[in-house]
N, C-alpha and C positions, 0 to 999 in steps of 0.2 A: 520289492520287485513290482514292475509295472503291472497295473491291475489287468492289462490286456493279455498278459501271460499267465496270470495266476490260475486260470482255468479255461480251456477252449470253450466249454459251455458252462454258463453259470445258472444254477437253480436258484430260484428265490427261496431263501432259508427262513421259514417261520419257526419250525421246530425241527432241528437238524438231526435229531436222533433216529434211528431205524425203529419203526413201529412194528410190533410183532416180531416174526422171525423170518429169515431168508435162507434160501438153499442155492447152492451152486455145485455142480458135478456131484461127488459123493458126499459133500459137506452141508451142514445145516447150521447155521449162525443164530444164537438165540442172544441178542444184544442186551436186553434188559437183565437176563440171568447171567450174563457174561461167560456163555459157555459156547464152545465150538465142538460139534460132533463130526465124526467121519465115519460113515455107514452105520450110525447109531451108536458109536462108542466115543466118549469124550476124548478130546484131543488137547493136550497141554500146551499152553502158550503163555509167554511172559505177559505181563501186564501192558507194557508198551507195545509189543507186537499185536495184541489183541486190540488196542485202541486204534492202532494204524489200520488194522483190517476193517474195523467198523467205519472209520472215516473214509476209506476208499470204497467200500461197498455201498455206503450212502450216495456216492457219487458215481456209480459204476458207468463206464463209458466216458468218464470226463476227467481231464487232467487235473490233479490236485497238486498245487505248488508245494515245494519243500517248505517254504516259510509257513503256509497254512498248516501242514502236517505237524510241524514242530510246535506251532502256537496251540494246536488241538491237543497234541499228546503230552506236551511238557508246558502247560499253561503257567506263565509268569517266571519261567526259568529260561536262562540264557544257555542254549545247547547248540553245538555245532553240527554241521551236516554229517559229520563222521558217526555220531550216535544214531542218526536216522538211518544211515546206510546199513549200520549193524543190525538194527532190529528188522528192517525190511529184508535182509538176507536171511535172518532166522525164520521170518514168516515165510518166505519162499520154500525154504527147506522143509518147514512143517507141513506146507500145502503140497509138497512135491511137484512145485512149478517147474515145468519144462521136462518132467519125466513122462515117458510114454505119450507124448504129445500133449499134455495137459498144459494149459496156460491160463493164468489167473492175473498176474501183475505184469505190467510193462513199464519200462523207465523211458521217459521222453527227455531226451538230452538237453540239459540246460534249464529244464522247466519243473519237472516234477514226476509223479507216479500216476499210473491209471489202472483201475480193476477192469479188466477186459473179458472175464468170464461171464457166461449167461446167468444172470440172476432172476430167481423166481421169488416173488415175495408172498409171504403168508400172513398179511397183515391181521390184526385182531379186528373183526368185523364189529361194526356199531349197528345195532338194529335200527332200521329206517323205515318208518310206516310207508307202505306203498300208496301214496296220495299224490294229487296233482302238483303238491309242493316239491316233490322229489325231482331233481334234474336228471336227465338221461344221458349226460354229456359222455361221449366215448373216452375210455381210459387212455391216457397219454402214453403211447408206447415209445416214443422217442422225445428228447428234449428239443424245444425250439431254439433256434440259434438266430440272432440278429434281428429279431422282430419285436423286442420288448416295446420300443418307442411306437411302432405301428400299432400293436395291441391297445396301447394308452391312448392313441388318437382316435382309433375306431371306437373305443369304449365311451370316450368323451363326446364324440360326434353322435353316437347312438343313443346316449342319454338325453342329450338335448333335441335331437331331430327325429328320433324314433324310428327311422327307416334308412338303412345303409346296405348298399350292395358292394362286395369286395369283388372287383373286376380284375382279371389277369389271365394270361395264358396258362395252359395245362402244365402242371408240375411246378408252379411258381410257389405254392404253399398257401393257397387260399383256405382250404379246409383247416390246416393246422392253426392259422391266425384266427379263424372264426371260432374254433373250439377254445383257444386260448382267451379270446376276448369274452366268450360265454362264461368261462371260470372266473375271470376277473370281475364280472357283473353278477355272480351268484348272490353275494349278500345284498347287493343293490335291489335285486328282484326276490329276496327272501327265498331263493331256490327254485322259484318258478321260471326255469330255463329249459326249454325243450328243443332238442336237436333232431332234425329230420332229414335223412339222407335220401335224396331223390335220384341217386345214380342208377339204381336196378329198375326203375320205372321206365317202361317202353310205351305205355298207353297214356298220353298226357291227360285223359279224361279221369284217370285214377287220383290224380294229385289231390284234389279236395278230400277224397276218402282216406287217403294215406295220412294227411294232416289230422283229420278228425280222429282217426284210430290212434295216432301217437298222442292225441290229448285225452283219450280215454272215452271219446264219445261213442254211443252206439250207432251203428249204421242202420238208419231207419229209411234211407232212399238213396238212390243212385247219385244224387248230387247233394252232399250235405252242407254246401255253402251257407245256406240260410242258418242252419243249426250252429255251424261254426261262428258265424257272425254274432248269433244271439248269446252263445256260450261265452265269448271273448269280450262281450261289450263292457263289462264292468270289472274285467280281470287285468291286473298289472302283471305282465309276462314278457319274457323275451322269447321269440320264436325264431330259432336258426333253420334256415332252408338251404341245405347244401347241394351244390351241383344242378343249377337250374337250367342251364342253357339248352338242354335238348327237349325240355317241356316248357319252355320259356313263355310262350303266349298263355297258356292256362295258368301257370304259376303267376304271371304278371297280373292278370285278371283278378285271380283270388287274392293276392297281396294288397292290391289297390283297394278292393272292397273292405277287407279286414282293417286296413289303415284307416278308412274312412269312418267305419262304424264302430270300431274299438278303440276309443281315444287313449287308453293306457296301454295298449298292446305296442311292443317294440319288435320290429323285425330286422334280422341280419341275414342276408342272402349272400351266396357265393355263386358266381357265374362267369363264363368266359365272354359274356356281353351283358350289358345293362339291361335291366327290365323296361325302362323308359316309361314308367308310370308316375302318377301323382305322388308326391312326397319323397320320392327316392333321392338319396344323396349318394353319389358314387365315390368310392375310394378305390383307385387304381393302385393295385399292389405292384410295386417296383421289384425287379430282381434284387438279390442280396448284393451289397456292394463288393466289387473286386478290384484288384489293383489295376491301375492304368498301364497301357502299353509302354515298354521301353523303360521301366523303372526297376532297377536292381533292388533285391529286398534281402533283408535278414529275416530270420524266423520270427523275431519280435515285432518287426514291421509288418510282416505278412499277416500275422495273427490279429492285426487291428482291423483287418477286413473281415466282415461276416462270412463271405463266401468261403474264404480260407478256412475259418474257424470251423464251419460245417464240414468242409471237406476232411479236415485233419481229425475231427471227432468221429466221423464215420469211418474213416480209413483205420483208426485205431481199434475201433469197436468191431471191425470185420476180421481182425487178427491179421498174421502175416508180419508182424514186427516193424510196422510203418513208423518212422520218427521224422517230424519235421525239423530239419537242420538249416543252417545258413546257406549250405551248398544246394539244397532242394527247394528253399522257399520261393525263388523267382519262378522256377518251372511249375510249382503248385499254383502260384498265381497266374501263370499263363493258362493252366487247364482251366481254372475257374472263369477267367475271361473268355476263353473259347466256348465255355458252356453257358455264357451270358448271365451268370449269377442265378441260373434256374436251380432251385432247390433239388428237385428230383434228379435232374440230369447229374448235378454234383454228387448226390448220394449214390446213384449208380455207378458213376465213374470211381468214386472213392472205394466202393465195394469191390472194385477189380484191380486196385492199385498193387495188390499182392501178387496178382497174376502178371501184369504187364510191366509195373515199374513206372516211375515218374517221367523220365525222358521218352521211352518208348510210347507211352500214352499219348504225349504231345504229337510225336510223329503219326500216330494213328489217327488222332482227331484231324491233323492237317489233311489227311488223305480222304478219310470218311468217317462218319458217324456210325457207330454200331447201334442200330436201332433196336437191337434185341437184347441188350444187356438187361438181365433180369433183375428186379428189386426184391422186397420182402414178399414172402409167400403170403402173408396176411393182408397185403395191400389190396385195394379194389382193383378189378381188372384193368381199368383205364390207366392205372399207374404202375402196372408190374413191369412195363417196358416203356422206353421212349416211343417206339413206334405206336404202341396202343395209346399213348398220351396224345400224339399228334393226329393219328388216325381218328380218334373220337371227334376232334374238332373239325377235321377235314370233312368227315361224313356229314356234318351238319351245314356245310356250304352248299349254295346252289351251284349248278354246272358252270355258270358264267363267272362266279367267284372262284371256283377251283381253277379254271382256265386262266384267269388273270394272275391268281396266286403262283402258279407254276411258271408263267412267263416272267414274273418278277424274280423268280429264283435265280436268274442269271446275274442279278446284282450282288455284290459283296460289300457289306458295310451300308452306309446310308446312301440314299439317292433322292433326287428332287421329284416334284410333281411333274415337271417337264419331262424327266427321264422316264418315270412311270408311264406316262401317256404315250411316249414314243415308242416304248418297248411293248406295252400291253394292247395298243390299238390295232385292230385288224379290220377287214371289210364287214365281219359280222359283229365286231365290237367297237362301236363309235366312241367318241370322247365322252359322251354323256353315260354310256354304259360303264366305261372305264372309271369315271369319277364315282359312280354309284358303288361299284365293286370296291374301289379302294376305301370309301367310307365304311362299307360294311365289313371289310376285312379288319379295319382298325377297331371298330366297335366290337367284333368278335375275338379280339386279342390275337389274330393271326399275324397282324402287321402292327408295327409300332409307329408312332408319330411324335417327333420331337419338334415342338413349336417354338422352342426358346431361340433359335437363330432367325435372322432376317428373312432367310428362305427355309421353310420347314424341310425336314428330313424324314423319309420313310426308312423303314429297316425291318427286315426279316431276322429273327432269331435264328442263330446258326443251325439249331436243331429243326426248325420248321424249313428253312432254306434246303437242308440235305434231303429231307422228306420230299419236298416240292421238286427238287431236281431228279429224284427218282422217277416221280410220276411224269415229268416232262420228257425224260429219256424214253420211258415206256411208251409215251404217245408218238415217238419218233419226231419230235419237234426241236430237240436239243440243239442241233447244228444250225437250224435256221434261226433260233433265238440268239445263239452265240454270235452269228454273223451280224444280226441287227444290232445287237449289243455293242460290239466293237465298232460298227460304223457310227453308231450314235456318239460315242466318246471321240471318235476321230473327228467327226464334224463339230462337236463342241469345242475341242482343243484347238482345232484349226481356226474357229471363230476368234478365239483369243489371240492367235499369232504368236509372235516372238516378241510382243510388247505387252505383256500381260502387267496390268496395274492392280486395281482393287478386285478384279474378277477371279484372279488365280486362287487366292486363298478360299474363295467360295467353292472352287473344284477340288481343293486338296483333301477334304474329307470323303471325297469320293474315289480315292486312290485305289482302294481295294478293288473296285470294278475295273479300274484302268489296268491294274496288273493282271486280273483274270481274263480281261480282253486280249492282252499281249500273249498270255499264256496260250490261249486258244489259237490266235493268229500264227504262232510259230510251231503249233503242234502238227502232227500228221494230217489231219483233216482240216487244218486252218488255212486261212487266206493270207499268204505272205506279202501280196501287194498291199492290202489293208495294213498288215503288220509293220511294213517299213514306213509307211507314212504316219501310222499311229505312234510308233516308237519316235519318230522325228518330231512330232506335235506334243509328246509327252515330256520332252527334254526340260521346258521350263518348270514343270511339276517336280521332276526329279530334284532339281536343284532348290526348289522352293522348300522342299521337304528334307534336303540333305540326305537323300537316298543315293549315295554315290555307287554303291555296289550294284543296285538295280539299273542305274544309268548305264554303267559299264556293261552289264550282262545284255540288255535290250539293244544298246547301241551296236555292240558286236554281232549279235544275232541279225540285226537289220543290215548292217554292212556286209555280212556274208551273203545275205539274200538279194541285195539290191541289184546285183548284175543280172540275176536270173529273172527278175520281175520288170526290168528296165525302169528302174527308179530315176527320179530327177537328180540333177546336179545339186539343187537346193537341199533336198534330203541328204545326199551324200555329204555335203558341207556341213549341214547340221549335226549329222551323226558323228563325223570325224572330230568335229569341235568339241562335241559333249563328251566323246570318249577319251580324248586327250585331257581335257580338264578334270574329269572324274579320276583318271589314273594319277594326275598330278596331286590332286587333293587327298587322294586315299595313300599316297607315300610311294607310288611307283615311278620314281624319277629315273627313267631308263631310255634307252634309244627308241624303243617302240613308242613311248609316249611323245618324244620329240619328233618322230617321223609323223606321228598322227597329227600333230598341231600344225607342222609345216605343209602336211598335204591339205589340211582344212584351209590354211592361209592361201595356198596356190589356187584352190577352188574359189575362194572369195575374191581374189584378184581376177581370175577369169571371168567371173560373173559380173564383176563390178559392184560387189556389195561393200561398199566403204564402211558401214557401221560394223558389220562383222569382221573386216579387216582390222579396224582398230581394236575390237575386243580381243582378236586372236594375237595381236601384237602385244597387248597388255599381258596375256597369258605366257607368251614366249618371253617377255621381259622377266616376269616372275620366275620362270623356269632357269633362265640364265642366272639370276641372282642365286638361286637354290644350289645351282652346281658350280658356283664360284667363277662364272665367266662374266666378271664385271665389265670388262671392255665391251664384250658383246651386248650386254644388257644395255649399255649406254648407246650402242649403235642402233639397237632396236628401238629405243625411247625415240632417238632422233628421227628414225624413219617414220614412226607413229606421229611425231610432231609434224613431219612434211605432209603425210596423208591427211592429217586432220586439218591442216591449214589449206590444203587444195580443195577440201570438201566445203570450206566456210562453216564448218560445225565448231563454233566457238567453245561449246561445252566440252566437246571431245578434245579440242586442242588444250583445254585447260587440265583436262585429265591426263593427257600426255606429258604435260608439264610437271605434273606430280610425279609420273614415272621418272622423268629426267632427274627431278629433285632427289629422288630415292637413290639412283645410280650414283649420283654426285656424292650422296651421303656414304654410300658404300666405299667409294674411292676415298673418303676423308676430306673432301673439299667442302667445308661447313659453309663458307660464303657463297659458293655456287649454288649449293644445295637450297640455301634460305631465298636466294635471288628467284630460283624457279618456282619454288613454293609460294612465294609471295605474288608472283606473276599469276599463278594459277588461282589463288584465293580472291584475286580482283574480280574474277568472272562470277557472277551471281547464279549462273546455271550450272556450276561445277558439278553438282550432284543431280543433274536432271534426270538421269535414268539409273542411279546407283541402287535404287531399291529393286530394280527389275532383276529377276533371278538369273537371267543370262549373263549379266555383267560380272566380271571377276573383281570388279572394284567393290568397295564397301564403303558405308557412310562414315564421313569424317576421317578418311585415310589422310587427306591433305593436313588436317588439324592435328592428327597424331604425328605426323611427319614433323610438323612445326614444332610440336612439344618436344620432341627429341633434339631437334636443332636448338631450341631455346635453352634446354639444359646444358648442352654442350657449350653454348656461348655464355653461360654462367647466369642465366635467367631461371634460377631455380623455382621461384615461386610461380612465375608465369607458366612455366613448363608443367607443373602440377595441376594448376588450375585448367590449363587447356586439355591436358590428358583426361582428367576427371570428367569435364564437361563432353568431351568427344565419346567416351565410352558410355556415358549415360545415353547419349543419343543413340549409338549403335545398338545398345541393349534393348531399346525401345522398339527396334525393327523387328525383333524376334525371328531372325534367320540365323541358325546356328552356325553355318560356315563362315558367314560374314562376321559374325561376333567373334569367332575363334581367330580369324585372320587379324582382326583389330587388336584383340587381346595380346596376340603374340607380338604384334609390332609396338603396342604401347608399354609392354611390361617394364622396359628398360628405365623409363623415367621414374617409376616407383623404386626399382631396384638402385638406380644411381643415387636417388635421394634417400636411400635407407629408411623407406616407409614400408617396413616389413609387413605389418598387418595387412595393408592394402595390396601389397605385392602378393601375399599368400592368398588373399581372397579372389584375386583375378586368376590366380594359377589354377585354384581349385575348380572355378567356373570353366576355365580352358580345358582341364583334364576330364571334367564330368562331360562336357559337350563332345569332346573328340572321340571319347570311348562310346558314347551313345550312338554317334553317327559314323563311327569308324573311319575317322579322318586320320589315316595312318601317319602322313608326314607331319600333322600338327600334333599328333598324340606324342610322337617322340620327344619334340621340343617341350611338350608339357611336362613330360617325365624329367627332362634335364632342369627345367625351371623349379620343379619340385625339389630336386636334389640340391638346387642352389639355395632354396629356402631353407632346408633342412640344416645345411652347412652353416647358415647364418644363426640358426638356432642352437648350434653346437652340437647337432647330432651327426657326428662325422661319419660313423660307419654306414648308417642308412644313406646319407648324402652320397658317399663314395660309390656306393653300389648303384644307385640310380644314375649318377653322372657317368660313371664308367660305361654301364650298359647302353645309355642314351648316345653318347659320342661314338661309341663303336657302331651303332645302328646308323648314325649320321654319315659315317664314312662308308659303311657298306651300301648306303643308299644314294651315295654320291652327293651328299649335302655339302658341297665343299665351301658354300658361303656361310657356314656355321661355325667358323674357326673361333669366334669369340666364346663359345661355350667351353672351349679348353681353359679358360681363365678360372672359372670355379672348380673344374675338374683338377687343375694343377694346385690350387689352394687346398682342396679336399685331401690330395695326396700329401702335401706338406703337413697339414694338421694330423694326418695319420702317421706322421713321423717317417715318411718315405720321399725325403727331399730330392734324391736323384731322379726318381720317377717324375716327380713334380717338375723339375727343371727340364727333363727330356720331353714332357708334353708341351710346355710353354715354348720352348725353342722350336719343336716341330711345328707348332700353330704359327709361329712367327715366319718360318720358311714357307709355310703353305700360303699365308697372307701375302707375303711379298711376291710369290710366283704368280698371283692372280690379282695383283693391286688392290687387295682388300686392306684399305687404310682405315676404316671406320673404327675399329677398335685396336689398332697397332699400337697406338700410344699407350693403352692400358695394358697390352700384352707385354710391351717393353717395361713398363712399370713393375709388373709382377715379377719378370725375369731379374730386374734389379733387385727387387726385395729378396727373391730366392737366393740370390748370390751373396746376401750378407750373413747366412747362417749356415749350419750344417757341414756336410762334407765338401760341399761345393763353394764354401766360402771364398770369395775373392772380392775384397772391398774395392780395389781399383776397377775391376771390370763392372762391378755393380754400380759405381759412381758413374762410370762412362755410359752404361746402359740407361741409367735414370736421366743423365743429361741428354742422351739422344732422345728419350722419351718426352722430355720437357721441351726440347727444340721443336719436335714433331708436332706436339699439341699446340705449340704457339703459331707454328706454320699454318697448321690447318684451321686455326681460329677457334679451337676447342678449349675455352677457358676452364670448363668443368673438368676436362681430364688434366689440363696443366695444374690446376690446384691439387688434385689427388697425387700427381707426381711430386709437385713441389713438397707436400707433406711427407712423402717417403724419403726424398732427398735430404729434407731438413733434419729428419730423425737420424739419418746416416751420419751427417755432418755433426749433429749434436753428440753421437756416440764417438765421434773422432775429436770432440772437444773444439769443433769449428763453428761455435755458437753465432759468432758475428757474422760469418758468411751465410749461415742458415737464416738468421733474421733479415739480412739484407736480401736475400733471394725470395722469401717468402713474404715479407711485408708488401712490396709493390703489387704482388699478385692479388693479395687479398684486398688491396685499396681499389682494385679495379671492379670489385663487385658493388652494385647498387641495390641488391635485393638478396633474399635467400638467408638471411642472418640467423634464422631460427633452425635452419637444417643441420642434421647431424654432421655432415661433411664440413660445412663452414664453421660450425662451433669447434669441431675438433682442431681445425686449422688455427682457429683464433686463439684457443686454448695453448696450442703448442707455441704461437707466436708470443704470447704473454709470458710463457715460461722461459722462452729464449730471451726476452727482454729483461727478465728479473735476474738472469744469471750472467749478463753481460757486464764485464768489468766497469765499474763506476756507475752503474745504473741502478735505480731504485726498484725494489721488488713491486709487483703489481698486485693490488689486494682487491 
């Protein structure tokens, strides 16, 4: 089993046995005497059940894997899980687990068992002399999760540098890490480790006295600093000063002096800001790692993240029967992400999971943070609630720092220095004051700063932001700051315009703030005039991030409001174009989508915006292809060619010729399609603005179209090389919508060439991206392609289910241009021994294709019809031959040598079956002779093998060896 799942929390095991005895509920366990008592009376247990109990109690609150238990209880013996389950059941019965509310053992589905009862340890005490050599480290009440490497790094740094301060926001786990580091260094300092908690001190002048008292020095003056320095001068000791931020000046002065005058003294401090004195090395404690957004998780994958491990461990320990399953793993990851990996927040949330449940808790966090969730009764006051943790830090800020923090709470996610200055600046707080406040807030861990990007990003942790928003609202300034925030992002996005190049990705990570600004604009108290303009300005960002649902939502709201706020025609145009495009890509191929796009085109023509006209014609061209209106798609492409020609935009003219090539490709006119694509490729600026988010084009569309044509013309090797190179270029752009469209257009080259591994690789990428970004229409095609791949692998039942469902969805969504997917569906039905249905499907597809002039795959559909007529209840060899001859003639007329070869093989096999080998050889040989490459492809090799077989069986001919 993966080591990540063997235990949610792993204790370092030096001596795994229970020391002394322990009690839980009415039970007392004497491990060494191998005795269990209930209310003072011995309780009989089998040997195996007793060993299981000891193993689980040793790691109470921790999942122990089934494999670990079996190895512990049955060492060196192969035992199945059934035996383990039997003994666990008998143990539960003996303990009365589940009776009268008693709960001691829980099963963690798929992973193991966990002891969840409250355990009190009665360890055998070893007499320790009360001297300066004895440490006073607090007992570890709960196990540390995900910080082993951090403790190791701090211990190493402390050994070499002598003075380390662990800095981080409240609740992140500084104290836990400091105590763990102290324990790790006990041997190094021969027990000379002293822990001093400064939390309760309110008078900073008392700090030296508190430290002196902790070291056992008599209080001979009001300031024992001199005595401390003298006492520590020749001592090798580790001094841990916890929670320094509220007495930081006095503590800093004391530590600096001791560091200078006691050369063997090592100091480990924890604080929400650094002490900023000589010798200090800062270790900024990062949040526990949590799953990234948009990543579906299994339980095993989720447990690889320390934040999830901590959540699960605390949720199990709190009772309520929580189990991490594949179904809940992604939601638990979302909770940990919303809590920013802050240990305290995760513990508090996990402690309430039995009350709220996983999904309701996410909804609750989306609306508000409950600052009053209570933690352990034994926790220090500042850690008993989230509010207490944040308020502790807030109270230590200056008035100006508080004001700046509250203004910054309007941001969601990261924001730039420019944004912070624009929002936080007032008449009373100039740029200099804002910069000073930002620096101080970062230093005090109220604000994080990520300098890893070219433009640094600030960010408030969500718990801090929620607290600051409350303060901002209480001060009556929430609406004013929300308006300023919305206007800032409107101005920023309008500066980029609708020709965003490298600037747009730099804004993409601030989308959370754009979303919150739009939410405010269209709320009851918002400003819809700003909202309409902001929605229009945000359109490039929606497409850059592939957020189609949000694009549709805000475009619709803005269109509804535009009349009431007297919005401009340019806004109207942009919003209709975006709405129609988003609906298309999300699979809403209906009259509303068509009407929206035609409305946008009319506005573009009225305004005289040629560039937008061409973009809209490109989208309408695609819409006609989707719905099977091949003739109309050709008309639109010609219209676009005219508009582009009149505008003297040669790059746009080249792109419209790509559209013309694709229309001719759908017609089945291979020569015309190649002529237009080659004309387009002659223009060096073909992809001048393809990378811009507002174009519906995508990189290398022309090259992918050429690859398809090359295969049809029999250039199998060139087709593969061209398709591979094109997809590599598209993937490098990192725009999911464009990549998915490219994959959908390129897949056929790999499928036709029977390169199944590559075909499946591209399908999985397509399906992953379409689900992640809810690209409805493309998702349907991805499922159909997956079914096709499964059919090639011989998994007929699974293939048939996917293909039937996908083709039905295509019909219901009016994707009439997808007739070609009936080919694998008919093949799957035939493979499932349903020949009548298979023939009906392919004949219906042929009828539909003929009605809309869909000639692209007509030859292949006829070929399959001919093959289906050679077997089963529908066998009609004469009709089969006529259909195959029709397919062969159509492929030849179209100039599709690739299809011609496939049909020729099917016809040759039919004639061989009828003992017409000479005719078969005479028909197949000249077709194969026309190929100049592709000799290693499966299709060509199969045809060549068949030809050799036919040659060997012809009368008077020699066998070919």
